[in-house]
SERONU-800329 format. One line per 4 residues: their letters; for each residue x, y, z of C-alpha. Coordinates in Angstrom, 3 decimals. Layout:
<atoms>
A) X/Y/Z; ...
</atoms>
This chain:
<atoms>
MERA) -138.126/73.180/-117.734; -134.867/75.032/-118.384; -133.810/75.545/-121.956; -130.336/74.746/-123.121
GPPA) -127.863/77.604/-122.948; -125.045/78.347/-125.376; -123.127/75.154/-126.190; -119.663/76.708/-125.746
RSSV) -118.347/79.376/-123.353; -114.966/80.848/-122.571; -113.094/79.836/-119.440; -113.849/83.207/-117.845
AVFC) -117.562/82.824/-118.576; -117.584/79.288/-117.169; -115.894/80.515/-114.001; -118.061/83.593/-113.454
LIFL) -121.443/82.326/-114.618; -121.317/78.627/-113.706; -118.524/77.722/-111.306; -118.622/80.678/-108.908
PYAL) -122.389/80.927/-108.189; -122.773/77.186/-107.611; -119.516/77.023/-105.655; -120.880/79.660/-103.247
GHYL) -123.751/77.302/-102.454; -121.246/74.552/-101.682; -119.276/77.061/-99.586; -122.353/77.781/-97.469
SCLL) -123.168/74.080/-97.158; -119.699/73.255/-95.795; -119.791/76.235/-93.444; -123.090/75.144/-91.901
RGVN) -122.061/71.496/-91.860; -119.113/72.114/-89.540; -120.090/75.240/-87.618; -121.264/73.276/-84.570
AVLT) -117.681/72.184/-83.893; -116.871/75.784/-82.904; -120.260/76.648/-81.388; -120.342/73.653/-79.032
SELL) -119.657/75.704/-75.900; -122.247/78.347/-76.845; -124.866/75.719/-77.662; -124.245/73.833/-74.428
ATVP) -124.552/77.079/-72.469; -127.991/77.674/-74.017; -129.352/74.133/-74.269; -127.761/71.457/-72.020
LTAT) -126.897/68.459/-74.205; -125.309/65.074/-73.583; -122.634/63.698/-75.916; -125.253/61.501/-77.565
QLGL) -127.622/64.442/-78.072; -124.829/66.664/-79.363; -123.767/63.987/-81.839; -127.369/63.455/-82.969
LTSV) -128.069/67.186/-83.242; -125.060/67.722/-85.478; -125.310/64.498/-87.477; -129.026/64.858/-88.323
FFLA) -127.774/67.328/-90.926; -126.084/64.393/-92.690; -129.165/62.182/-92.402; -131.479/64.785/-93.954
FALV) -128.790/65.530/-96.532; -128.665/61.840/-97.466; -132.430/61.357/-97.656; -132.868/64.027/-100.337
QLPV) -130.060/62.767/-102.569; -132.036/60.452/-104.854; -134.921/62.855/-105.529; -132.417/65.688/-105.966
GMAL) -130.430/63.582/-108.433; -133.504/62.842/-110.541; -134.579/66.483/-110.356; -131.127/67.647/-111.500
DRYG) -131.308/65.397/-114.548; -134.922/66.339/-115.233; -135.046/70.100/-114.563; -131.402/71.182/-114.562
PRTV) -129.239/72.526/-111.728; -130.429/76.148/-111.709; -134.085/75.462/-110.900; -133.279/72.756/-108.338
QLLL) -130.598/74.760/-106.564; -132.742/77.873/-106.360; -135.624/76.055/-104.650; -133.391/74.132/-102.272
LLVA) -131.560/77.249/-101.120; -134.904/78.739/-100.107; -135.533/75.646/-97.982; -132.039/75.964/-96.513
ALGV) -132.636/79.607/-95.586; -135.807/78.544/-93.753; -133.927/75.855/-91.824; -131.127/78.229/-90.816
FLFS) -133.676/80.787/-89.630; -135.557/78.176/-87.584; -132.290/77.038/-86.001; -131.576/80.592/-84.902
QGRS) -134.921/80.584/-83.063; -134.596/77.114/-81.486; -135.072/76.854/-77.709; -134.881/73.100/-77.093
FAEL) -133.055/70.043/-78.342; -136.052/68.963/-80.431; -136.491/72.382/-82.054; -132.803/72.655/-82.885
MWAR) -132.695/69.113/-84.260; -135.670/69.576/-86.592; -134.377/72.938/-87.785; -130.980/71.427/-88.554
AVMG) -132.710/68.615/-90.454; -134.520/71.185/-92.637; -131.192/72.951/-93.091; -129.500/69.728/-94.236
AGLG) -132.320/68.908/-96.650; -132.130/72.366/-98.209; -128.359/72.179/-98.635; -128.482/68.632/-99.984
GCFM) -128.188/69.697/-103.616; -125.412/72.291/-103.414; -122.479/70.108/-104.345; -124.394/67.936/-106.785
AAVK) -125.876/70.935/-108.601; -122.360/72.313/-108.985; -121.054/68.959/-110.238; -123.926/68.696/-112.711
AISG) -123.407/72.235/-114.022; -119.624/71.922/-114.266; -119.763/68.470/-115.888; -121.851/69.935/-118.691
AVAP) -119.508/72.883/-119.224; -115.953/71.468/-119.194; -114.142/68.597/-120.903; -114.073/65.267/-119.008
ARLP) -110.281/65.387/-118.751; -110.538/68.575/-116.680; -113.071/67.203/-114.198; -110.556/66.109/-111.512
SMHG) -109.087/69.615/-111.364; -112.481/71.339/-111.443; -113.798/69.056/-108.724; -110.647/69.795/-106.763
YLIA) -111.313/73.533/-107.037; -114.910/72.970/-105.985; -113.856/70.952/-102.946; -111.325/73.686/-102.155
VGGL) -114.158/76.231/-102.063; -115.954/73.884/-99.672; -112.794/73.792/-97.593; -112.855/77.585/-97.508
GAAT) -116.423/77.389/-96.212; -115.374/74.901/-93.553; -112.449/77.170/-92.662; -114.876/80.068/-92.276
ATMP) -116.738/77.934/-89.727; -113.687/78.039/-87.425; -111.729/81.197/-86.575; -113.944/83.654/-88.510
VKLA) -117.025/82.319/-86.718; -115.167/82.557/-83.399; -114.335/86.180/-84.168; -117.924/86.918/-85.222
LHYT) -119.101/85.816/-81.775; -117.396/88.914/-80.345; -120.035/91.000/-82.126; -123.106/88.792/-81.919
DWRG) -124.299/85.567/-80.347; -124.836/82.282/-82.194; -128.468/83.179/-82.901; -127.492/86.402/-84.652
LFLG) -124.848/84.464/-86.577; -127.446/82.058/-87.947; -129.748/84.912/-88.886; -126.941/86.348/-90.981
LAVG) -126.316/82.938/-92.604; -130.021/82.685/-93.498; -129.721/85.999/-95.323; -126.595/84.670/-97.036
ALAI) -128.519/81.651/-98.338; -131.144/83.944/-99.845; -128.425/86.095/-101.436; -126.798/83.080/-103.102
ALLI) -130.196/81.937/-104.403; -130.736/85.377/-105.934; -127.265/85.318/-107.474; -127.930/81.945/-109.118
RLLT) -131.272/83.183/-110.424; -129.799/86.362/-111.950; -126.400/85.195/-113.231; -126.325/81.518/-114.081
PAMP) -127.418/80.418/-117.558; -130.005/77.701/-117.996; -128.311/74.330/-118.360; -129.539/71.591/-120.703
ARQA) -132.185/69.465/-119.024; -132.905/65.903/-120.073; -136.162/64.098/-120.492; -137.230/62.111/-117.461
PTTP) -136.420/58.409/-117.854; -139.364/56.042/-118.126; -137.897/53.622/-115.580; -135.957/55.643/-113.001
AIRL) -135.852/52.781/-110.509; -133.982/50.604/-112.996; -131.566/53.417/-113.764; -130.819/53.910/-110.069
RDVY) -130.341/50.183/-109.568; -127.977/50.144/-112.511; -125.882/52.870/-110.890; -125.391/50.846/-107.718
ADPA) -124.780/47.654/-109.722; -122.158/49.222/-111.966; -118.777/47.464/-111.371; -116.774/50.704/-111.526
FRRT) -119.136/52.358/-109.041; -118.865/49.421/-106.639; -115.072/49.242/-106.854; -114.897/52.950/-106.111
IRLI) -117.114/52.885/-103.025; -115.430/49.749/-101.682; -112.169/51.660/-101.412; -113.166/55.270/-100.722
LLPH) -116.668/55.292/-99.195; -115.760/54.536/-95.573; -112.806/56.973/-95.496; -115.134/59.596/-96.966
TVFF) -117.758/59.060/-94.267; -115.113/59.142/-91.537; -113.666/62.370/-92.900; -117.044/64.112/-92.965
GIQG) -118.316/62.654/-89.685; -115.231/63.341/-87.568; -114.075/66.625/-89.073; -117.489/68.244/-88.596
LWIG) -117.638/67.778/-84.811; -115.374/65.373/-82.965; -111.898/66.608/-83.871; -112.546/69.734/-81.810
RWLS) -113.750/67.716/-78.822; -110.779/65.357/-79.145; -108.321/68.273/-79.089; -110.099/69.711/-76.058
DVGG) -110.657/66.504/-74.070; -107.382/64.693/-74.787; -105.071/67.592/-75.581; -106.461/69.971/-72.959
LSDD) -106.478/72.838/-75.473; -108.531/76.004/-75.007; -111.471/76.891/-77.227; -109.382/79.511/-79.040
SVAY) -106.571/77.015/-79.678; -109.055/74.441/-80.939; -110.642/76.999/-83.278; -107.201/77.936/-84.607
LLYL) -106.256/74.314/-85.301; -109.599/73.684/-86.975; -108.922/76.724/-89.123; -105.500/75.362/-90.102
GMAA) -107.110/72.035/-90.897; -109.666/73.609/-93.184; -106.928/75.626/-94.874; -105.199/72.302/-95.457
VIFG) -108.394/71.057/-97.115; -108.191/73.891/-99.637; -104.610/73.112/-100.636; -105.171/69.367/-100.384
AIGM) -108.187/69.441/-102.704; -106.403/71.496/-105.340; -103.243/69.434/-104.963; -105.158/66.168/-105.227
GMVT) -106.645/67.189/-108.569; -103.221/68.214/-109.864; -101.568/65.011/-108.610; -104.290/62.897/-110.206
EWAA) -103.840/64.541/-113.608; -100.037/64.302/-113.272; -100.350/60.593/-112.429; -102.693/60.018/-115.381
RRNY) -99.995/61.258/-117.757; -97.784/58.504/-116.318; -100.460/55.820/-116.696; -101.532/55.752/-113.038
TPMQ) -105.282/55.646/-112.512; -107.229/57.855/-110.069; -108.053/54.700/-108.097; -104.350/54.008/-107.553
VAAV) -103.812/57.582/-106.371; -106.816/57.212/-104.054; -105.464/53.955/-102.611; -102.196/55.595/-101.576
GVAL) -104.086/58.505/-100.025; -106.463/56.205/-98.134; -103.522/54.224/-96.722; -101.946/57.418/-95.378
FILV) -105.327/58.580/-94.050; -105.746/55.359/-92.044; -102.216/55.716/-90.637; -103.127/59.186/-89.361
QLGM) -106.207/57.776/-87.614; -104.079/55.116/-85.934; -101.834/57.936/-84.744; -104.881/59.750/-83.380
ASNY) -105.918/56.585/-81.551; -102.554/56.609/-79.773; -103.481/59.953/-78.100; -99.837/61.072/-78.215
QPGL) -100.359/64.605/-76.920; -97.376/66.402/-78.565; -98.571/65.120/-81.939; -102.240/66.042/-81.598
PLLS) -102.079/69.407/-83.417; -100.167/67.957/-86.364; -102.427/64.900/-86.575; -105.555/67.069/-86.615
VLFT) -104.239/69.005/-89.625; -103.019/65.862/-91.413; -106.443/64.280/-90.906; -108.153/67.025/-92.885
LLGT) -105.331/67.322/-95.438; -105.336/63.619/-96.331; -109.097/63.376/-96.022; -109.367/65.346/-99.264
VAGL) -108.416/62.167/-101.132; -112.050/61.148/-100.630; -113.071/63.830/-103.117; -111.672/61.686/-105.932
EYAI) -114.799/59.562/-105.570; -116.868/62.161/-107.386; -114.439/62.533/-110.296; -114.075/58.760/-110.726
VAQS) -117.840/58.274/-110.745; -118.418/61.234/-113.091; -115.880/59.838/-115.555; -117.392/56.336/-115.498
MPPS) -121.067/57.285/-116.030; -122.865/58.611/-119.145; -123.664/62.364/-119.052; -127.406/61.705/-118.825
LTGR) -126.899/60.009/-115.456; -124.224/62.182/-113.850; -126.768/63.780/-111.538; -128.190/60.453/-110.379
AATC) -124.808/58.752/-110.122; -123.387/61.555/-107.990; -126.431/61.656/-105.734; -126.449/57.868/-105.357
LNLL) -122.904/58.280/-104.123; -123.907/61.143/-101.852; -126.705/59.051/-100.369; -124.141/56.501/-99.200
IFTG) -121.602/59.110/-98.075; -123.924/61.200/-95.940; -125.793/58.242/-94.492; -122.402/56.902/-93.469
AFLV) -121.349/60.286/-92.095; -124.500/60.362/-89.977; -123.728/56.904/-88.601; -120.077/57.785/-87.948
QAGF) -120.836/61.068/-86.208; -123.695/59.707/-84.109; -121.909/56.408/-83.442; -118.757/58.180/-82.288
GLIL) -120.849/60.024/-79.715; -122.457/56.772/-78.581; -119.024/55.199/-78.051; -117.806/58.190/-76.056
GLWP) -120.988/58.026/-73.989; -119.941/54.622/-72.667; -117.383/56.420/-70.483; -118.237/58.912/-67.714
VDAQ) -117.193/62.562/-68.039; -115.013/64.405/-65.539; -115.869/67.617/-63.711; -115.072/69.679/-66.848
HHYP) -117.323/67.459/-69.002; -114.322/65.905/-70.766; -114.268/62.297/-71.904; -111.193/60.182/-71.056
PEAY) -108.479/59.414/-73.641; -109.420/55.720/-73.547; -112.804/56.533/-75.078; -111.203/58.270/-78.048
RVAF) -108.618/55.499/-78.405; -111.362/52.913/-78.804; -113.459/55.092/-81.125; -110.613/55.993/-83.501
GMLA) -109.290/52.437/-83.433; -112.680/51.082/-84.479; -112.899/53.549/-87.366; -109.445/52.576/-88.658
ALQL) -110.319/48.878/-88.414; -113.474/49.394/-90.487; -111.538/51.016/-93.329; -108.738/48.471/-93.612
PGLL) -110.656/45.689/-95.459; -111.515/47.917/-98.437; -107.884/49.004/-98.773; -106.595/45.429/-98.507
LFFI) -109.114/44.191/-101.100; -107.986/46.888/-103.513; -104.330/45.881/-103.242; -105.204/42.178/-103.489
DHVR) -107.194/42.803/-106.655; -104.442/45.032/-108.020; -101.770/42.368/-107.462; -104.046/39.666/-108.869
HAGA) -104.784/41.638/-112.029; -101.137/42.575/-112.398; -100.210/38.922/-112.052; -102.795/37.895/-114.600
SGKM) -101.542/40.559/-116.985; -97.993/39.325/-116.445; -98.994/35.753/-117.183; -100.787/36.846/-120.332
AACS) -97.762/38.852/-121.423; -95.441/35.893/-120.741; -97.769/33.567/-122.601; -97.909/35.950/-125.551
AAMI) -94.125/36.256/-125.543; -93.770/32.460/-125.468; -96.191/32.134/-128.369; -94.261/34.745/-130.345
NSKE) -90.945/33.025/-129.592; -92.385/29.646/-130.528; -93.683/31.078/-133.769; -90.317/32.657/-134.535
DYET) -88.516/29.356/-133.762; -90.944/27.465/-135.967; -90.472/29.920/-138.832; -86.684/29.751/-138.429
RSLR) -86.696/25.927/-138.487; -89.013/25.894/-141.496; -86.793/28.311/-143.379; -83.681/26.270/-142.547
TSRQ) -85.348/23.043/-143.686; -86.433/24.684/-146.915; -82.900/25.868/-147.622; -81.457/22.435/-146.865
GKTG) -83.916/20.836/-149.264; -82.630/23.100/-152.042; -78.869/23.005/-151.361; -78.397/19.675/-149.625
PDR) -77.315/18.969/-146.083; -74.742/21.149/-144.411; -71.217/19.868/-144.450
</atoms>
């Protein structure tokens, strides 16, 4: 078990010894999560895949990622982030190496599943380490910076990966990424201090059930969970195909737009943390900020469903920019749970997010597969119109319920305030009448 490190560290020490090493793991996770969007042509040239197989091959990463969340969450609380992250990165390096050697759909799928399982603790280990090192009020900004690093990793999976293919093939690329995973594991082992670990709970099942039953947790996922799954599921694969099939853009143009989108994630994540803290100083909650962002995010998806070709590049960037609002989920949950359960609470959330992302990514491919492809293996615009329209329709109920509850609570608060004011006025009138009566009793009636 890890021993507790120093209780207080300077901002520079927190950044260099805690934030940066764990953030690099999240960087690698986001890079590998979305790299297939750029490598689609190279993969199809090596292993012929249908849309359903391509969606399953890419989305199995999310499924494996989701399946390890609960055990990873308990391990983070029990053993601390350094030990857990080190072991998982070794598993991730194995999965990346196996993917580089894959020769069939089955081999590639299983290797990507191992990869997803190994990377399943990167973000949560970082959240756990950061939550124990900074004040709760700074968590939205720190989570925003962490998500921005993930956006940088996703951006690296676009144009930089496309440029790297001029010097090696996709197999050589994955070999290099396997070495990178080992390097990050070594960095965490050598640099990061041991974080405080907590005693294992005697009834972990009850604790996990309590997380899902918590009212704040349920209100959060009702609003943000589906947008979060759509953001992860679509951004990691189908935006590139949509730009190619509907917009008729070349692979280089698609890679460039994906790069711009991931750059937007970096600025959006940082900006979202800053906006949330700015709003808090004006008595607006993170949930209210999230609701506005989710509404705009759904509007962008409705625009994507229209398949208006001149607007496709802008919509693709706006999708990733506004999708960063989903990152508020982690900060809201971290602020609402006790420190001893931050690992489990975050991984309970991740279990839902990545299971949903798997369903969105695979389901999107199944919907597209209902239409035949043309000679260039492009799906028709109608297929994307239906798929994006269905996603937007699924997210609307959570947003509407939030605003209904908000209006209802505001109305109830208004009624209570009016009732209190009436009681105060009645009391003041009563006291005034009593005082007047008392004076009249002493001086006689007014003339």
